[in-house]
C-alpha positions as CSV (number, residue, x, y, z in Angstrom):
1,M,-29.3,36.1,-105.0
2,L,-29.4,39.7,-106.2
3,K,-27.6,41.9,-103.7
4,L,-28.2,45.6,-103.8
5,K,-27.3,48.4,-101.5
6,M,-28.7,51.9,-102.0
7,G,-25.8,54.3,-101.3
8,H,-26.0,58.1,-101.5
9,R,-24.9,58.0,-105.2
10,A,-27.5,55.5,-106.2
11,T,-29.4,56.3,-109.4
12,W,-33.2,56.2,-109.7
13,N,-33.0,52.9,-111.7
14,V,-31.0,51.2,-108.9
15,L,-33.4,52.4,-106.3
16,L,-36.4,51.2,-108.2
17,I,-34.9,47.8,-108.7
18,S,-34.1,47.4,-105.0
19,F,-37.7,48.4,-104.2
20,L,-39.0,45.8,-106.6
21,V,-36.8,43.0,-105.2
22,T,-38.6,43.4,-101.8
23,Y,-42.0,43.9,-103.4
24,I,-41.8,40.8,-105.6
25,C,-40.5,38.7,-102.7
26,Q,-43.5,39.6,-100.6
27,L,-46.0,38.7,-103.3
28,C,-44.2,35.4,-104.1
29,C,-43.6,34.3,-100.5
30,S,-47.0,35.0,-99.0
31,S,-50.4,34.4,-100.3
32,A,-51.9,37.0,-98.1
33,P,-49.3,39.5,-96.8
34,L,-50.3,42.1,-94.2
35,Y,-48.5,44.9,-96.0
36,V,-46.8,45.5,-99.4
37,L,-44.0,47.8,-100.4
38,D,-44.9,51.0,-102.2
39,P,-42.1,51.0,-104.8
40,L,-42.7,54.6,-105.9
41,W,-42.4,56.4,-102.5
42,P,-40.9,58.9,-102.3
43,K,-41.0,60.4,-105.7
44,E,-37.5,61.7,-105.5
45,P,-35.4,59.1,-103.6
46,S,-32.2,60.8,-104.8
47,L,-32.9,63.4,-102.1
48,F,-31.7,60.8,-99.5
49,K,-28.0,61.5,-99.4
50,G,-26.9,60.1,-96.0
51,Q,-27.8,57.3,-93.6
52,I,-31.5,57.4,-92.8
53,F,-32.0,56.8,-89.1
54,S,-35.7,57.4,-88.2
55,A,-39.1,58.6,-89.5
56,A,-42.1,60.4,-87.9
57,V,-45.6,60.8,-89.3
58,D,-47.8,63.8,-88.8
59,H,-51.1,62.2,-89.8
60,K,-53.1,65.3,-88.9
61,H,-51.4,67.3,-91.6
62,G,-50.3,64.6,-94.0
63,E,-46.6,65.0,-93.7
64,V,-43.7,62.5,-93.2
65,F,-40.4,63.6,-91.5
66,I,-37.3,61.6,-92.4
67,T,-34.0,62.1,-90.5
68,Q,-30.6,61.6,-92.0
69,R,-26.9,61.8,-91.0
70,G,-24.0,63.0,-93.0
71,D,-21.5,65.9,-93.2
72,G,-23.1,69.0,-94.5
73,L,-26.6,67.4,-95.0
74,D,-29.9,68.8,-93.9
75,P,-30.8,66.6,-90.9
76,V,-34.6,66.4,-91.5
77,L,-36.4,66.0,-94.9
78,V,-40.2,66.6,-95.1
79,F,-42.4,64.8,-97.6
80,S,-46.1,64.7,-98.2
81,E,-47.8,61.3,-97.7
82,D,-47.9,61.0,-101.5
83,G,-44.1,61.3,-101.6
84,E,-43.7,64.9,-102.8
85,Y,-40.7,66.7,-101.3
86,K,-41.8,69.8,-99.3
87,R,-38.9,71.2,-97.3
88,S,-36.1,70.5,-95.0
89,F,-34.6,71.6,-91.7
90,H,-31.4,73.3,-92.6
91,R,-28.1,72.1,-91.3
92,N,-27.0,73.9,-88.0
93,I,-24.9,71.7,-85.8
94,S,-25.4,74.0,-82.8
95,V,-29.1,73.1,-83.0
96,I,-29.1,69.5,-84.4
97,D,-26.0,67.4,-84.3
98,T,-26.6,63.6,-84.6
99,I,-30.2,62.4,-84.6
100,H,-31.1,58.9,-83.5
101,G,-34.9,58.7,-82.9
102,S,-37.9,60.9,-83.8
103,R,-41.6,61.1,-83.0
104,M,-44.5,63.4,-83.8
105,H,-46.8,64.7,-81.1
106,Y,-50.1,66.4,-81.8
107,N,-51.2,69.1,-79.3
108,T,-55.0,68.9,-79.1
109,S,-55.3,72.3,-77.5
110,S,-53.2,74.3,-80.0
111,K,-54.0,72.0,-82.9
112,T,-50.3,71.9,-83.8
113,S,-47.9,69.0,-84.5
114,D,-44.4,69.0,-83.0
115,L,-41.4,66.9,-84.1
116,W,-39.4,65.5,-81.2
117,L,-35.8,64.3,-81.8
118,T,-33.3,62.5,-79.7
119,D,-29.8,63.9,-80.3
120,I,-26.8,61.7,-79.4
121,G,-24.1,64.1,-80.6
122,N,-21.6,66.1,-78.6
123,A,-22.4,69.6,-79.9
124,S,-23.8,72.4,-77.8
125,L,-27.3,70.9,-77.7
126,G,-26.2,67.3,-77.9
127,H,-27.3,64.5,-75.5
128,T,-30.8,65.9,-75.3
129,V,-34.4,65.4,-76.4
130,K,-35.6,68.3,-78.4
131,R,-39.0,69.6,-79.6
132,F,-39.3,71.4,-82.9
133,S,-42.2,73.0,-84.8
134,S,-43.1,71.4,-88.1
135,E,-41.2,74.1,-89.8
136,G,-38.0,73.5,-87.9
137,K,-38.0,76.0,-85.1
138,I,-36.6,74.7,-81.8
139,L,-39.1,75.0,-79.0
140,S,-37.9,72.9,-76.0
141,V,-34.8,71.0,-74.8
142,I,-34.9,68.2,-72.2
143,G,-31.6,67.2,-70.6
144,T,-28.3,68.9,-70.0
145,P,-27.2,70.4,-73.3
146,G,-23.9,69.2,-74.6
147,K,-23.1,67.1,-71.6
148,A,-23.6,63.3,-71.4
149,G,-24.2,61.8,-67.9
150,T,-26.2,59.6,-65.6
151,S,-27.8,62.2,-63.3
152,L,-31.5,62.3,-62.8
153,R,-31.5,65.7,-61.1
154,P,-30.5,67.6,-63.2
155,L,-31.5,65.2,-65.9
156,Q,-28.7,63.9,-68.2
157,F,-28.8,61.5,-71.1
158,D,-26.2,59.5,-72.9
159,H,-27.0,58.2,-76.4
160,V,-30.7,58.8,-75.7
161,A,-32.5,56.5,-78.2
162,D,-36.2,56.9,-78.5
163,I,-39.3,58.7,-77.2
164,V,-43.1,58.2,-77.1
165,F,-46.1,60.0,-75.6
166,G,-49.0,58.9,-73.5
167,S,-52.6,60.0,-73.9
168,Q,-52.2,62.8,-71.4
169,G,-49.1,64.2,-72.9
170,E,-46.7,62.3,-70.6
171,I,-43.3,61.4,-72.1
172,Y,-41.6,58.0,-72.0
173,I,-37.9,57.9,-73.0
174,A,-35.5,55.1,-73.7
175,D,-32.0,56.3,-72.7
176,G,-29.2,54.0,-73.7
177,D,-28.1,53.3,-77.3
178,G,-24.8,52.0,-76.1
179,G,-23.8,54.9,-73.8
180,L,-23.5,55.2,-70.0
181,N,-27.2,54.5,-69.4
182,N,-29.5,51.5,-69.6
183,R,-32.8,52.9,-68.5
184,I,-36.3,54.1,-69.3
185,M,-38.1,56.9,-67.7
186,K,-41.5,58.7,-67.5
187,L,-41.7,62.5,-67.5
188,N,-44.9,64.5,-66.9
189,K,-46.0,67.0,-69.6
190,D,-44.0,69.7,-67.7
191,F,-40.8,67.5,-68.0
192,G,-40.8,66.5,-64.3
193,L,-39.5,63.0,-63.5
194,E,-42.3,60.6,-62.5
195,W,-40.4,57.3,-62.4
196,Y,-37.4,55.5,-63.9
197,V,-36.3,51.9,-64.4
198,E,-32.6,51.4,-64.8
199,G,-29.7,48.9,-64.6
200,S,-27.5,46.8,-66.9
201,G,-28.2,43.1,-67.2
202,S,-30.6,40.5,-68.4
203,S,-32.9,39.9,-65.4
204,P,-36.4,41.4,-65.5
205,G,-36.4,45.1,-65.5
206,K,-32.7,45.4,-66.6
207,F,-31.5,46.4,-70.0
208,N,-28.8,45.8,-72.6
209,I,-29.5,48.7,-75.0
210,P,-33.1,49.8,-74.7
211,H,-33.3,50.9,-78.3
212,S,-37.0,51.7,-78.9
213,I,-40.1,52.4,-76.8
214,E,-43.8,52.3,-77.5
215,V,-47.2,52.7,-75.8
216,D,-49.8,50.1,-76.5
217,H,-53.6,50.2,-76.7
218,F,-53.8,49.6,-72.9
219,G,-51.4,52.5,-72.1
220,Q,-48.6,50.0,-71.2
221,I,-45.0,50.6,-72.1
222,W,-43.0,48.3,-74.4
223,V,-39.3,48.4,-74.7
224,A,-37.1,46.8,-77.4
225,D,-34.3,45.5,-75.2
226,R,-32.0,45.0,-78.1
227,K,-29.0,43.0,-77.0
228,N,-31.1,40.9,-74.6
229,N,-33.1,39.7,-77.6
230,R,-36.4,40.5,-76.0
231,T,-39.2,43.1,-75.6
232,Q,-40.1,44.0,-72.0
233,L,-43.5,45.4,-70.8
234,F,-44.0,47.9,-68.0
235,D,-46.9,49.6,-66.2
236,S,-47.2,53.2,-67.3
237,K,-48.3,54.5,-63.9
238,T,-45.7,52.9,-61.7
239,G,-42.9,51.6,-64.0
240,D,-43.4,48.1,-62.6
241,Y,-42.2,45.2,-64.7
242,L,-45.2,43.1,-66.2
243,G,-43.5,40.6,-68.5
244,E,-41.5,40.0,-71.6
245,W,-41.3,38.3,-74.9
246,T,-38.2,36.3,-75.9
247,E,-39.4,33.4,-78.2
248,C,-40.0,35.7,-81.2
249,F,-36.5,37.1,-81.1
250,K,-34.2,34.0,-80.9
251,T,-33.0,34.6,-84.4
252,G,-32.6,38.4,-84.2
253,Q,-32.5,41.4,-82.0
254,P,-35.5,43.8,-81.9
255,Y,-34.3,47.2,-82.9
256,A,-37.7,49.0,-83.2
257,I,-41.2,48.5,-81.9
258,R,-44.3,50.3,-83.0
259,M,-48.0,49.4,-82.7
260,S,-50.1,49.1,-85.9
261,A,-52.8,51.6,-86.5
262,D,-55.6,49.1,-85.9
263,K,-53.9,48.0,-82.6
264,S,-54.0,44.3,-83.6
265,H,-50.2,43.8,-83.8
266,F,-46.8,45.3,-83.3
267,I,-44.4,46.0,-86.1
268,I,-40.8,45.1,-85.1
269,L,-37.6,45.6,-87.0
270,Q,-34.7,43.3,-86.9
271,L,-31.8,45.2,-88.4
272,Q,-29.2,42.4,-88.6
273,E,-31.6,40.1,-90.3
274,N,-33.1,42.7,-92.7
275,R,-36.5,41.6,-91.4
276,I,-39.8,43.1,-90.4
277,L,-41.9,41.1,-87.9
278,F,-45.6,41.4,-87.2
279,V,-46.4,40.1,-83.7
280,S,-50.0,39.9,-82.3
281,S,-50.7,42.4,-79.6
282,P,-52.1,41.2,-76.2
283,T,-55.9,41.0,-75.8
284,S,-55.8,42.1,-72.1
285,P,-53.5,44.2,-70.0
286,G,-50.9,42.8,-67.6
287,N,-48.7,39.8,-68.3
288,P,-48.5,39.5,-72.1
289,G,-48.2,35.7,-72.2
290,D,-46.5,34.2,-75.2
291,C,-45.6,36.1,-78.4
292,H,-47.1,35.1,-81.7
293,V,-45.6,36.1,-85.1
294,I,-48.4,36.5,-87.6
295,G,-46.3,37.6,-90.5
296,Q,-43.0,38.9,-91.7
297,I,-41.3,40.7,-94.6
298,Q,-37.8,39.6,-95.6
299,M,-36.1,42.7,-97.0
300,A,-33.4,42.9,-99.6
301,P,-29.9,42.3,-98.2
302,D,-27.9,45.0,-96.4
303,L,-30.8,47.5,-96.1
304,K,-30.5,47.4,-92.2
305,P,-33.9,48.7,-91.0
306,H,-33.4,50.8,-88.0
307,L,-36.5,52.7,-86.8
308,L,-40.0,53.2,-88.2
309,A,-43.1,55.3,-87.9
310,V,-46.8,54.4,-88.4
311,N,-49.5,56.5,-90.0
312,Q,-52.4,56.2,-87.5
313,D,-55.0,57.1,-90.2
314,T,-53.9,55.0,-93.2
315,G,-52.0,52.2,-91.5
316,S,-49.0,52.7,-93.7
317,F,-45.6,52.6,-92.1
318,Y,-42.2,54.0,-93.0
319,V,-38.9,52.2,-92.4
320,A,-35.6,54.1,-92.0
321,E,-32.7,52.1,-93.5
322,I,-29.2,52.9,-92.4
323,G,-27.7,50.4,-94.8
324,G,-29.9,51.3,-97.7
325,D,-29.6,55.0,-97.2
326,A,-33.3,55.3,-97.8
327,C,-36.8,55.3,-96.3
328,Q,-39.4,53.0,-97.7
329,R,-43.2,53.0,-97.3
330,Y,-45.3,49.8,-96.7
331,V,-49.0,50.0,-97.2
332,P,-51.8,47.6,-95.9
333,F,-52.4,44.9,-98.4
334,K,-55.9,45.0,-99.9
335,G,-56.2,41.8,-102.0
């Protein structure tokens, strides 16, 4: 089997070959895939020079934000949906130290899109959730800057992993990528704490690295409970536990969970297996019942898909690879 890893010194030819390995595998292994790899996105993959940890899509303005780690590197790269490089957030460790997750939020009143980042670093604004303008200006900070902890008042994070927004601007946060905390929480749009669910363990409502968080089409909260090999479901108003899926994850931990643009399925990444799963979304709120895998993409070895973002207009999604040092785009298959 051809084994390729796209390091930061990779040439365009090596990158293209790696893209095509996954692309050809999809076409050969499935008569009707849900998505196919776009082997030519972005147009300048050599701009990826560090580990790529997350992606966020501003579908209102046609931009894709890619986050990377590495000494001296700009932490955020911005591309057009067509893959043209547009700009970057310049390196300033006092503002952005070590990004883990990212999410775009569109403000309907101001008609602006903001980029939200979770920062797990130890610098002056580390261990926080931060809001930036699309040009890179810092606008808000949630948490206790530079200080990891377990407190809820004042709010502290430790290795805060992921963030998602509800329809009214409320904020849901997964706090615990291996740090002091194993919890999720809801904040109102003014950053006030509404509820939280916490505790280490494998029983319902407990977590062992809540790595990713998502809101479904019923407004319910899904959590990729990574080391428990499951996704858990919670009521968005109360935080009450509603159910979980385990059968789909017996062969791999769920690292990221995002809902497809048409709301018919979830897109779930399994880093250790280099796999993308497509799991049917529930048809009614409440207990989700059994999980059903409706498709998958087996990626090239050692790419290690970490987090992803979905374009709510086109249905395309972008996968951040910490092993491949790249971000790849998958588009809906139109056979």
